[in-house]
PAFIMAR-816388 format. One line per field, with one value per residue (C-alpha): y, z, x. Coordinates in pm, 1 decimal, always signed. Layout:
% PAFIMAR-816388
y c(Y; ...);
z c(Z; ...);
x c(X; ...);
This chain:
% PAFIMAR-816388
y c(+4384.2; +4720.3; +4546.2; +4303.3; +4592.8; +4779.7; +4470.5; +4418.4; +4780.7; +4756.2; +4437.9; +4599.3; +4902.4; +4681.9; +4482.5; +4802.1; +4936.6; +4611.9; +4618.3; +4984.0; +4908.2; +4607.6; +4820.6; +5091.5; +4833.3; +4690.1; +5036.0; +5115.8; +4788.1; +4857.8; +5208.0; +5071.7; +4818.1; +5088.8; +5308.6; +5021.3; +4947.9; +5315.6; +5324.3; +5007.3; +5160.3; +5482.2; +5282.2; +5097.1; +5423.1; +5583.1; +5285.3; +5303.0; +5675.8; +5622.9; +5357.5; +5593.4; +5878.3; +5652.9; +5533.8; +5892.4; +5999.1; +5713.3; +5805.0; +6173.4; +6074.6; +5861.1; +6153.2; +6387.1; +6158.1; +6150.9; +6532.1; +6577.3; +6351.2; +6575.2; +6887.8; +6777.4; +6717.9; +7048.3; +7244.5; +7088.5; +7210.3; +7554.9; +7578.4; +7519.8; +7815.3; +8040.1; +7976.9; +8014.5; +8194.1; +8384.7; +8077.2; +7823.6; +8030.7; +7961.2; +7588.6; +7565.1; +7760.8; +7515.2; +7224.5; +7377.2; +7442.6; +7085.2; +6938.9; +7148.1; +7055.2; +6688.7; +6711.0; +6969.1; +6724.9; +6506.6; +6783.2; +6916.0; +7264.5; +7436.7; +7266.0; +7327.9; +7699.0; +7737.0; +7556.4; +7764.9; +8088.1; +7969.4; +7881.5; +8224.8; +8392.0; +8199.6; +8255.8; +8630.5; +8624.5; +8434.6; +8683.0; +8974.2; +8798.0; +8697.8; +9056.5; +9182.8; +8915.4; +9020.4; +9382.7; +9285.5; +9055.5; +9335.6; +9571.9; +9300.4; +9233.1; +9602.7; +9615.3; +9304.6; +9452.3; +9770.6; +9573.6; +9360.6; +9671.1; +9823.9; +9500.2; +9462.6; +9827.8; +9790.4; +9473.2; +9638.1; +9964.6; +9811.7; +9646.1; +9541.7; +9489.3; +9503.6; +9805.3; +9978.7; +10251.6; +10451.6; +10451.9; +10604.1; +10807.8; +10990.5; +11351.3; +11461.4; +11292.8; +11473.3; +11762.0; +11515.5; +11354.4; +11694.8; +11832.3; +12189.8; +12371.5; +12030.1; +11905.2; +11554.1; +11495.0; +11621.5; +11388.3; +11082.5; +11172.0; +11230.4; +10910.6; +10673.7; +10821.3; +10780.8; +11060.9; +11134.5; +11316.8; +11444.5; +11579.6; +11919.9; +11834.8; +11541.6; +11379.8; +11090.2; +11133.8; +10893.0; +11134.1; +10944.0; +11090.3; +10878.3; +10953.2; +10838.5; +10680.8; +10673.8; +10481.0; +10129.5; +9863.0; +9912.7; +10289.2; +10258.5; +9999.3; +10217.7; +10528.1; +10345.4; +10210.2; +10550.8; +10724.7; +10462.1; +10505.6; +10883.5; +10847.8; +10604.2; +10862.7; +10716.1; +10928.0; +11082.0; +10843.9; +10543.4; +10678.1; +10742.0; +10399.3; +10227.2; +10397.7; +10295.5; +9930.5; +9878.0; +9669.4; +9891.8; +9730.0; +9963.3; +9843.1; +10113.2; +10001.4; +10347.7; +10182.1; +10199.1; +9859.5; +9679.9; +9846.2; +9732.3; +9375.1; +9391.1; +9496.5; +9188.6; +8969.2; +9109.9; +8986.1; +8633.2; +8752.6; +8918.1; +8602.2; +8378.9; +8592.1; +8808.0; +9173.4; +9420.4; +9560.2; +9920.3; +9989.0; +10336.4; +10471.6; +10376.0; +10098.6; +9832.4; +9892.2; +9619.3; +9713.9; +9456.3; +9623.8; +9377.3; +9073.9; +8823.3; +9030.1; +9340.3; +9225.8; +9348.0; +9032.2; +8774.0; +8482.4; +8574.3; +8928.2; +8794.1; +8552.6; +8831.8; +9055.8; +8769.0; +8707.0; +9078.5; +9101.0; +8789.0; +8951.3; +9272.3; +9069.8; +8902.5; +9245.0; +9367.2; +9058.7; +9101.3; +9095.0; +9360.0; +9272.9; +9504.2; +9410.0; +9657.3; +9593.8; +9703.2; +9981.2; +9823.8; +9526.2; +9767.8; +9671.7; +9827.7; +9734.8; +9534.1; +9334.9; +9281.9; +9140.1; +8914.9; +8780.8; +8706.8; +8487.1; +8237.3; +8394.2; +8701.5; +8497.4; +8267.8; +8486.9; +8838.1; +8930.3; +9289.1; +9432.0; +9802.2; +9986.5; +10294.5; +10600.9; +10508.1; +10558.5; +10565.6; +10191.0; +10090.0; +10079.2; +9971.4; +9723.2; +9685.0; +9335.5; +9291.4; +8971.6; +8687.5; +8619.8; +8295.6; +8410.8; +8749.3; +8581.4; +8355.5; +8652.5; +8857.6; +8574.7; +8536.3; +8908.4; +8919.0; +8650.5; +8829.2; +9195.6; +9173.5; +8870.3; +8932.1; +8570.8; +8444.1; +8297.9; +8093.9; +7954.9; +7623.4; +7623.6; +7342.2; +7286.8; +7428.1; +7191.1; +6904.6; +6826.2; +6844.1; +6573.6; +6309.8; +5981.3; +5960.9; +5728.0; +5932.4; +6254.3; +6112.5; +6008.8; +6342.6; +6536.5; +6324.4; +6405.7; +6775.5; +6769.6; +6597.0; +6865.4; +7139.8; +6985.4; +6901.8; +7228.5; +7459.5; +7572.1; +7625.9; +7495.0; +7627.4; +7458.3; +7644.4; +7561.5; +7725.3; +7669.7; +7540.5; +7830.7; +7814.5; +8050.5; +8026.8; +8247.1; +8287.2; +8241.7; +7937.8; +7734.2; +7837.3; +7746.7; +7401.2; +7350.4; +7451.3; +7201.6; +6930.6; +7006.4; +6986.3; +6637.4; +6528.4; +6640.0; +6462.4; +6146.9; +6149.3; +6279.6; +6231.8; +6278.4; +6630.8; +6779.8; +6806.2; +6992.2; +7074.5; +7146.1; +7241.4; +7521.3; +7834.6; +8139.6; +8378.4; +8168.2; +8159.6; +8536.6; +8577.7; +8335.7; +8551.9; +8797.9; +8541.1; +8584.3; +8222.3; +8090.1; +8327.7; +8218.9; +7849.4; +7899.2; +8082.0; +7817.2; +7520.0; +7393.7; +7446.3; +7671.1; +7725.7; +7884.2; +7991.9; +7996.9; +8170.3; +8183.1; +7805.9; +7723.7; +7536.3; +7547.1; +7401.0; +7274.4; +7162.8; +7023.6; +6712.5; +6596.0; +6707.8; +7066.1; +7045.6; +6915.4; +7244.5; +7432.4);
z c(+4992.8; +4984.0; +4906.6; +5192.9; +5425.6; +5317.1; +5367.0; +5708.1; +5802.2; +5682.2; +5883.3; +6194.2; +6145.0; +6097.0; +6409.7; +6608.9; +6487.0; +6579.2; +6924.7; +6971.1; +6858.9; +7090.0; +7374.6; +7307.1; +7290.4; +7620.6; +7778.7; +7641.9; +7776.9; +8118.4; +8111.8; +8027.6; +8305.0; +8548.1; +8447.6; +8487.7; +8831.2; +8927.2; +8805.7; +9000.3; +9317.8; +9254.7; +9211.9; +9535.2; +9720.2; +9568.2; +9669.3; +10016.7; +10041.4; +9905.7; +10167.6; +10437.6; +10303.5; +10287.8; +10643.4; +10763.0; +10571.2; +10717.3; +11064.2; +11002.7; +10871.3; +11179.2; +11398.1; +11190.4; +11228.1; +11600.2; +11613.8; +11388.2; +11610.4; +11907.0; +11694.3; +11570.2; +11919.5; +12044.0; +11749.2; +11799.8; +12160.3; +12046.0; +11803.1; +12091.6; +12269.8; +11966.2; +12009.1; +12387.0; +12575.3; +12902.4; +13081.3; +12955.9; +12862.4; +13180.2; +13165.4; +12800.5; +12876.9; +13153.2; +12916.9; +12655.8; +12914.9; +13041.7; +12691.5; +12580.3; +12892.5; +12810.1; +12433.8; +12383.2; +12509.3; +12206.5; +11961.3; +11843.8; +11951.8; +11631.9; +11626.3; +11998.5; +11967.6; +11666.6; +11843.1; +12159.1; +11955.0; +11776.0; +12105.3; +12249.3; +11937.0; +11960.1; +12334.2; +12284.7; +12013.5; +12249.3; +12533.2; +12310.6; +12187.2; +12537.7; +12653.8; +12367.1; +12438.6; +12802.9; +12703.8; +12451.0; +12697.1; +12952.2; +12698.9; +12589.2; +12950.1; +13000.0; +12689.0; +12796.4; +13140.1; +12982.5; +12747.6; +13037.2; +13246.1; +12969.0; +12914.4; +13280.6; +13303.8; +13003.0; +13148.9; +13485.6; +13340.3; +13105.9; +13284.3; +12947.4; +12696.3; +12397.6; +12494.2; +12810.6; +12970.8; +13042.5; +12959.6; +13143.1; +12956.4; +13087.9; +13186.3; +12931.9; +12652.6; +12715.7; +12493.2; +12213.2; +12243.2; +12233.5; +11952.0; +11828.5; +11907.0; +11984.3; +11624.6; +11714.6; +11973.8; +11734.7; +11463.0; +11695.7; +11811.7; +11454.6; +11312.0; +11600.1; +11714.0; +12077.4; +12331.0; +12501.5; +12834.4; +12943.6; +13301.1; +13362.0; +13722.3; +13958.9; +13795.4; +13986.5; +14187.1; +13962.6; +13670.1; +13479.1; +13347.5; +13324.9; +12996.2; +12999.0; +12691.5; +12625.0; +12344.7; +12224.0; +12254.2; +11901.4; +11944.7; +12275.5; +12126.3; +11825.7; +12041.6; +12287.2; +12007.1; +11835.8; +12157.0; +12217.5; +11862.1; +11906.4; +12234.9; +12070.3; +11801.8; +11520.8; +11216.7; +11151.3; +10856.5; +11090.2; +11322.6; +11030.8; +10882.8; +11216.8; +11262.3; +10904.9; +10993.8; +10918.3; +11154.3; +11309.5; +11535.8; +11712.8; +11713.7; +11906.7; +11762.9; +11696.8; +11537.3; +11163.2; +11147.7; +11338.0; +11121.4; +10808.5; +10942.4; +11035.4; +10677.2; +10555.4; +10803.3; +10714.2; +10354.3; +10483.2; +10692.4; +10385.4; +10180.1; +10453.3; +10539.4; +10232.1; +10345.5; +10240.5; +10525.5; +10544.7; +10787.8; +10925.6; +11213.3; +11486.8; +11362.0; +11108.2; +10915.3; +10729.3; +10472.3; +10548.8; +10378.8; +10219.7; +10363.6; +10641.6; +10857.4; +10856.5; +11151.7; +11478.1; +11679.3; +11403.3; +11452.4; +11125.9; +11245.0; +11578.5; +11394.1; +11171.7; +11474.6; +11653.9; +11352.0; +11328.3; +11702.3; +11679.8; +11398.0; +11605.7; +11909.3; +11694.7; +11575.9; +11938.0; +12035.1; +11757.9; +11870.1; +11777.3; +11716.7; +11619.2; +11413.6; +11376.3; +11012.1; +10849.9; +10596.8; +10339.9; +10310.0; +10184.9; +10402.3; +10178.2; +10228.7; +9906.4; +10004.6; +10354.8; +10213.4; +9979.3; +10270.2; +10478.0; +10198.3; +10324.8; +10672.4; +10510.1; +10289.1; +10565.0; +10877.3; +10731.2; +10902.4; +10823.1; +10818.5; +10773.5; +10772.4; +10996.2; +10946.5; +10969.1; +11298.7; +11387.1; +11456.1; +11145.5; +11010.7; +11264.1; +11111.0; +11284.1; +11255.5; +11337.7; +11336.4; +11549.4; +11832.1; +11704.2; +11342.0; +11438.9; +11632.0; +11336.2; +11100.0; +11322.6; +11333.1; +10954.8; +10892.9; +11140.9; +10941.1; +10613.1; +10695.5; +10983.0; +10889.6; +10516.9; +10442.7; +10199.4; +10371.6; +10299.7; +10515.0; +10482.6; +10639.5; +10863.1; +11062.6; +11411.3; +11592.0; +11342.6; +11296.1; +11671.5; +11717.9; +11526.2; +11702.1; +11871.5; +11609.0; +11317.6; +11479.4; +11508.9; +11141.4; +11033.3; +11241.2; +11096.7; +10743.0; +10830.3; +10962.0; +10642.9; +10438.8; +10640.5; +10589.0; +10221.4; +10110.0; +10370.0; +10481.5; +10834.2; +10917.4; +11220.6; +11343.6; +11504.0; +11573.6; +11250.6; +11003.5; +10921.2; +10795.9; +10614.9; +10576.9; +10353.8; +10182.0; +9856.5; +9703.0; +9496.1; +9799.6; +9996.2; +9703.3; +9670.9; +10046.8; +10051.6; +9780.2; +9962.7; +10284.5; +10082.5; +9963.8; +10314.3; +10472.2; +10202.7; +10262.1; +10641.1; +10667.2; +10333.9; +10504.3; +10615.5; +10325.8; +9949.9; +9679.5; +9362.1; +9059.8; +8697.3; +8783.0; +8574.1; +8698.3; +8610.5; +8806.7; +9113.2; +9100.8; +9102.4; +9392.2; +9612.6; +9645.8; +9629.2; +9928.0; +9920.9; +9949.6; +10241.4; +10416.9; +10369.7; +10497.1; +10809.3; +10878.8; +10833.8; +11060.1; +10789.3; +10487.5; +10143.6; +10017.8; +9652.3; +9440.8; +9121.0; +8962.9; +9000.2; +8914.1; +9242.8; +9556.2; +9898.2; +10095.7; +10457.3; +10684.7; +10713.3; +10387.5; +10510.2; +10543.7; +10257.1; +10000.5; +9952.7; +9929.6);
x c(+20506.2; +20331.3; +20005.1; +20064.1; +20142.9; +19828.6; +19616.2; +19768.5; +19703.4; +19345.3; +19295.4; +19441.6; +19216.7; +18912.7; +18994.7; +19038.7; +18702.9; +18531.1; +18688.8; +18583.4; +18230.9; +18211.2; +18342.6; +18080.6; +17804.4; +17919.6; +17927.6; +17580.1; +17446.0; +17596.5; +17446.7; +17100.9; +17127.8; +17238.5; +16944.2; +16700.9; +16844.2; +16809.7; +16448.7; +16373.8; +16516.8; +16318.2; +15998.5; +16061.6; +16130.0; +15816.0; +15602.5; +15745.6; +15671.0; +15318.9; +15253.5; +15377.3; +15156.5; +14851.4; +14908.1; +14948.8; +14637.6; +14435.0; +14553.2; +14462.0; +14118.7; +14055.9; +14153.5; +13936.4; +13632.8; +13687.8; +13707.4; +13405.2; +13197.6; +13274.9; +13228.0; +12884.8; +12748.2; +12882.9; +12746.0; +12403.0; +12409.3; +12525.5; +12232.4; +11995.2; +12155.9; +12093.7; +11719.1; +11722.0; +11447.1; +11477.9; +11342.5; +11598.1; +11905.1; +12103.5; +12027.0; +12133.2; +12450.7; +12541.1; +12479.5; +12710.5; +12983.4; +12963.0; +12966.2; +13263.7; +13457.4; +13404.7; +13461.5; +13739.1; +13998.5; +13925.3; +14017.5; +14347.1; +14457.5; +14340.0; +14000.5; +13951.2; +14030.3; +13800.2; +13517.5; +13561.2; +13548.8; +13234.8; +13067.4; +13146.0; +13005.2; +12678.2; +12649.3; +12692.7; +12426.3; +12194.0; +12259.8; +12162.1; +11849.2; +11742.1; +11788.2; +11572.5; +11310.6; +11291.3; +11237.2; +10972.5; +10797.3; +10786.6; +10629.3; +10385.9; +10283.6; +10221.7; +10004.2; +9813.2; +9752.3; +9619.6; +9394.4; +9268.7; +9204.3; +8998.5; +8809.1; +8721.3; +8623.3; +8394.1; +8238.0; +8176.4; +8048.4; +7790.8; +7498.8; +7362.0; +7642.8; +7408.5; +7194.9; +7317.1; +7102.6; +7416.9; +7784.9; +8079.2; +8337.7; +8643.4; +8584.0; +8845.9; +8649.3; +8319.3; +8423.5; +8506.2; +8162.1; +7990.3; +8206.0; +8237.5; +7912.6; +7756.4; +7803.3; +7922.6; +7650.8; +7382.1; +7508.0; +7495.7; +7142.2; +7028.3; +7176.3; +7083.2; +6751.9; +6865.6; +6823.5; +7156.8; +7184.1; +7527.2; +7511.8; +7662.2; +7756.7; +7756.4; +8054.8; +8215.7; +8533.2; +8722.9; +8695.5; +8426.9; +8101.3; +7784.1; +7605.4; +7242.4; +7084.9; +6709.6; +6547.3; +6477.2; +6746.4; +6878.5; +6898.6; +7084.8; +7319.2; +7402.3; +7447.5; +7674.9; +7893.0; +7903.1; +8014.0; +8283.2; +8404.4; +8423.5; +8611.5; +8855.3; +8924.3; +8714.7; +8650.8; +8306.6; +8277.2; +8310.7; +8043.5; +7809.0; +7880.3; +7812.3; +7475.4; +7394.1; +7454.1; +7824.1; +8034.7; +8303.6; +8563.2; +8811.1; +9169.6; +9358.0; +9691.9; +9836.9; +10135.7; +10203.3; +10373.7; +10099.1; +9835.8; +10020.4; +10034.7; +9664.4; +9580.3; +9772.5; +9584.1; +9241.0; +9275.6; +9213.9; +8916.3; +8764.9; +8801.4; +8656.2; +8352.7; +8295.2; +8246.9; +8515.1; +8725.3; +8844.7; +9128.6; +9188.5; +9393.2; +9147.9; +8920.0; +8830.1; +8506.5; +8314.7; +8053.2; +7780.4; +7484.3; +7239.8; +7423.9; +7361.6; +7598.1; +7374.3; +7160.1; +7316.9; +7244.9; +7292.8; +7532.8; +7706.8; +7780.2; +7908.1; +8138.8; +8273.0; +8333.3; +8507.0; +8733.2; +8818.7; +8888.3; +9106.7; +9308.3; +9339.6; +9451.3; +9717.3; +9835.1; +9852.1; +10053.1; +10310.9; +10670.5; +10924.5; +11288.7; +11572.0; +11876.4; +12163.0; +12256.1; +12577.8; +12529.1; +12762.1; +12522.2; +12249.6; +11949.2; +11684.3; +11317.1; +11321.1; +11630.4; +11491.4; +11167.3; +11365.5; +11571.6; +11259.4; +11121.8; +10859.9; +10847.8; +10697.4; +10464.5; +10334.7; +10340.7; +10334.5; +10663.0; +10762.0; +11114.8; +11186.5; +11516.0; +11529.0; +11753.6; +12120.6; +12303.1; +12668.4; +12680.8; +12483.3; +12129.8; +11863.6; +11618.5; +11282.1; +11131.8; +10762.8; +10560.5; +10422.5; +10672.0; +10829.2; +10832.2; +10980.1; +11262.0; +11342.3; +11330.4; +11562.3; +11815.6; +11788.8; +11841.0; +12127.9; +12309.8; +12231.3; +12293.4; +12541.7; +12749.6; +12698.5; +12602.3; +12340.2; +12032.9; +11719.1; +11436.6; +11250.9; +10902.6; +10781.7; +10460.0; +10528.7; +10767.7; +10726.3; +11097.3; +11149.2; +10882.3; +11081.6; +11151.5; +11489.1; +11635.5; +11499.8; +11622.7; +11976.5; +11981.3; +11835.3; +12087.6; +12368.9; +12252.9; +12231.4; +12586.2; +12701.9; +12523.8; +12692.9; +13036.8; +12991.6; +12827.5; +12985.4; +12640.1; +12507.2; +12158.3; +11965.7; +11647.4; +11356.7; +10993.0; +10874.2; +11155.8; +11499.6; +11706.0; +12036.9; +12329.5; +12636.1; +12888.7; +12690.4; +12344.9; +12440.6; +12546.2; +12236.7; +12012.1; +12168.8; +12141.3; +11774.4; +11679.8; +11875.9; +11682.3; +11358.6; +11458.6; +11560.2; +11232.1; +11029.1; +11234.9; +11202.8; +10842.1; +10661.6; +10322.6; +10412.3; +10609.9; +10567.9; +10762.6; +10567.6; +10786.3; +10728.2; +10481.8; +10434.2; +10621.9; +10337.5; +10088.8; +10313.7; +10357.9; +9978.4; +9941.9; +10165.0; +9873.1; +9593.6; +9356.0; +9238.8; +9594.5; +9657.3; +9337.9; +9421.4; +9776.2; +9655.5; +9392.1; +9626.9; +9902.8; +10158.6; +10176.3; +10321.4; +10642.8; +10636.2; +10954.5; +10845.4; +11192.0; +11236.9; +10874.1; +10822.2; +10608.8; +10696.2; +10395.1; +10405.4; +10137.0; +9923.1; +9757.5; +9412.3; +9544.0; +9792.9; +9541.6; +9350.2; +9681.0);
């Protein structure tokens, strides 16, 4: 009986364990099914949310494309305003106002406010530039009038421009011509062989004194030039050199920056014609002894004089711009030259920092008018806004002469570059210059613009790569390269660190470069 009871108890226990195990298995199965159902519902909800996000994103992208289309057109108009001149500033401003009125309604509040602030910033920049241009043009007109007055006076005063029998000099300059104890006059007579008669009375009412010259044509010519040189403040060495046959061309610049630019420009004249040029405070002297230029009336000498006078006229016509740089951006002469880049190489643009003032450090920019304006804008972005900058040379106005269809595609690619690389590209007649928040972005943008220009206008642009750094450094001071660049409608920009050279211009002009 005990055994039967034990067996019965064991059987009951075994049955209970089996029932418990079956119950647990059933509960586990139900739990797994519940979890799978929950995961299925979560997946469905996630898919639904993803679809909603994708639809919202697509809608936002469509709206963004619409806004960017309006933003691109407006920014293109704003860039035109940045390069405005006194003649077209008001017209460009009206065009921007009309365009913004039509396009701002297409933008959201944030984009509209940002665009309006950007437009006001560029308009203010253009106002300042136009004001500076007006002041510079007024000074240039005054200088031109003075030069024209002197030219007409010289033409009227000299009956024979090559060997006049008399020359008129201002009464105040008679003492300079005579010199201390007559030393200057004696030197001119001795070195030219011309007899010079300075009247003691009978001077004209207009304050001019007629100095009579007696001698053969060459003697009178040398004496007249020597007296003019003395009156213009030439050194005794210049007077002596002229009577010995040297070509002396007065420049009358009296401006250190213009004289420095003229020295840069004369390197090309030296290479083209041969004689060495010496620049002093009042004149340019060419040593032409034992050359084809030694004969006073030779065509070669006339061509050399014409080239020197053309270089002097360019120096007189240089435009001055001023940029008030921020002192914390350190506008040293070296950093200014680095920022100018190809504008300094191709056009000789100079930038010098003046003593610091309360508002900042004035930077004087000097160069040909268009190049100086581009350089001032470039330096303003670099040393006022604190952005990294780079310039890409082009033949004057070449990009602006694209066909309408090509121009639209090119502008579209530029806008894509600006959005993708966060770089701003400004077009001018001489260059396309870029600005961004750091050097790396500007460098990438510059090389992209190089590639774009070669793609759109392969006949006008060429990038040479794989060049030796040492050779490029030597070429920076090479007179032949400078002469070729000045003679061609284009130029070259050398990138020694990257071992590359950017050439622009038609193949006939670009080939020698």
